[in-house]
C-alpha positions, 0 to 999 in steps of 0.5 A: 517559487511559482505555483507551477514549479511547486505543482511540478515538484509535487508531481515528481514526488507522486511519481517517486511514491508510484515507483516505490509502490511498483518496486516494493509491492508490485502495484501498478504505477497508477495505484502508486500515483493515486496513493501519492496524490491523495497523501499530499493533496490539500484539501485531502479529498479529490474527485475521480476526475481531479485525480485522473487529470492530475496523474494523467490517467484514463477514467476507466483505469482510475475507476478500477484502481479506486475500487481496489484501493477502497476494497482493501481499506486504503482509500474511502469515498467521501460525500459532501452534502449538496454535492453529487460528486463522489470524492476520495481520500486516503485513510488516516491509518492507510500505512498502518493497514499496509504494514499490519497486512505484511506482518500478518502474512509473516505470521501465516508463514509459520504454519506453512513452514511447519508443514514444509518441515514435516514434508522435508522429513524434519532433518536435512538441508531442506528442513534447514532452509525452511527453518532459516526462512521461518527464523528470519520472518519470525524475527521481523514480525517480533521486531515490528511487534516490539516497535509499533508505529505511532498512530 
């Protein structure tokens, strides 16, 4: 397989990651492309210019997305001694952080559900719908707690 063929396959995979991020998490496609590229690239660090070129993004759009990813702890800046360029790399535990945030949000729904049950009067169809949602989300949270991802 030629280097170009491999590069094309890598970019197709990066696009699949982007599509997943759009469909599952409502992230902008560029954010998913950045994550996909930083997961698969070797070496694992890339400059903003290298990322922009690889995923064919504007520097302005890339900069705002890199700031977002850094702020939520999925990507970090890396400095190389003697090099003035800023590089970026995906955090080793990025996906664990994503999942943990989702699990935390499931736990937070419990308080919201309790308030809804009180507002619905504690009985009746509204209360049952709220309780069904609460049971499902609690089940998912508890399932994840019993089967944590390997670090």
